[in-house]
N, C-alpha and C positions, 0 to 999 in steps of 0.2 A: 254487285257484279251481275252482268247480263249473262244469260245462258247461251252457249254456242248453239248454232242451228241444228235442228233435229230431223230435218226432212230426209236426209240420206238414211238415217237409222230406221225411221218408220217405213221408208220404202223397202229397205232390205228385209225387215221383219214381215211386212205385209206381203211382199212378193214371194218370199220363201214360204210363208204360211199358205198362200194361195196355191202354190204347187202341191204342197202336202194335202190340202183339202181336195184338190182335183183328183190326185192319185188315190187317196183313201175313198173318196166318193165313187170313183170308177170300180175299185175293188169291192166296195159294199154293194154296188149294183150288179156285179157279175158273179160273185161268189155265192155258194149255197150257205144255208144256215149251218152252224152258228157264226161262221166267219164273216158273213155280211154284217152282223150286229157288232162284231169286234171292230171292223173297219169304219162303221158308222160312228162309234164312240171315238175312234182315233181321229176322225175328221173333226169332231168337236175339240179334241185336244190340240189339233193343229192350229185352231184359232188362239188357244192359250199360248202356243209356241210363238205366235206373232209378237206378243208382248215380251216374251222372254228374249227372243232374238233381237228385237229393237232395243231393249234396255242393255243387253250384253254389248251390242254394237256401239251404242252411244257411250257407255261407260269406258269401253276399251279405246274408242276413238279419241276421247277427250280426257281420259284418266281422272275421272271424278265420280263422286257418289251422288245419286239423285235423291231428292226427297220423295216421300211416299206419293204425294200428289203429282209430281213431275213424272215419276216412273209409271204411275197408273195412266196418266194422260198420254204418254208416249205409247204405251201398250194399247190403249183404246184407239189411237189413230192408226196403228199398224193393223189391229183387228178389223177396224172399219174398212181399211183399204182392201184387206183380204176378203172381207164380206162382199165387196162390190166386184172385185176382180175374179174371184173363183167361179161364181155363177156365169159371168160373161165368158171366161176362158172355156169352161165346160160347154157352153152353148156353141161357141165357135168351133171347138174340137168335134162336136157332134155334127155340125153343119158340113165340115170338110171330111167327115168319115173316120176320124181317128178314134173317137169314142163312139160306143154304140148309141143309136138314137133310141128314143122312147119306144118306138115300134119294135126295134130289135130286142130291147129289154123285155117287152111284153111277150114276144114269141118265146123267149127263154124262160120266162117266169114259171110256167107249169113244170118244167124240167128241174128247176133248181129250188122249188119252193115246197114247203110242207103244208101250204095253205089249201083249204078246200076250194072248190070251183067258185062258190059265191064270194069268198074273200078275194080270189084272183080277179073276178069281174069288178068288184069294188075298187081294187087297186088299179085296174086298167082305167077306170073312170077318173081316178085321181091323176094318173100319169097323162092322160089325154088333156085334162084341164091345165096341167102345168107345161104342156108342150107348146112351143111357139113363143112369140114376143111377150105376151101377157105373163106367161110362166116365168120368163126371164126377169121381167120387172118385179114380179112377186118374190122371186128367189133373191134378187139383189136387195130388196127391202128387208127381207128376213135376214139375209147375210149381214147387212149393215147393223141391224139390231143385235143379233147374237154375236157377230164378230166384234163389235164394240165392247159388249159386256165381257166376253171371254178374253179378249185382248187386254182389257183393263185388269182382269185378274192376273193374267200373265205378266203384265207390267209391274203390278204390285209385288208379285213373287220375285220377279227378276231384280227389282230394286233391293229386296232383302238379300239376294244372293250375291250380286256384283257390287262391291263397294271398292272403288279405286281412287282413293284420295279424298280430299275435303268436299263436302257438300257446299254448293254456292251459298246456301243460307247460313252455314257455319261461319263463313267469312264475314257476312253482314252482321251477325250477332256480336262479333267482337268489336265493332265500330261504335 
């Protein structure tokens, strides 16, 4: 038996996760300690949610149970999509002024940070390095790597949670 198409499911999971990553990233960049660390961790968990949402959508859409490999692959695709879309979306929102730019974040850093001036200067160097198109490309590559890995984990977890009907492999074993 062939598997039904999964594009819509990983699009739903990847785009939902992208929005969560952008919101958590914004909150991590604008809130003071310790809340910024909490939202940084939640941004990573948003990548895991990509796989969870994709598997949930797929199993509910087709009323079937995925194998471990299929669930992980679906989650990895959703996480990779979020890894590429979230940095691009953040970059666009910064360009049009909805999210604060790196320069604005740098101006606020001494007010919201418990770091000493030398650490703030070092952080400013990092932020300037990641500002612009090169930083966007670098963030997309990192997002693809971490999004894929964390989405894979979410897909594997989701596969264990949502079981709705027979697994396509179960039917082929009986033949």
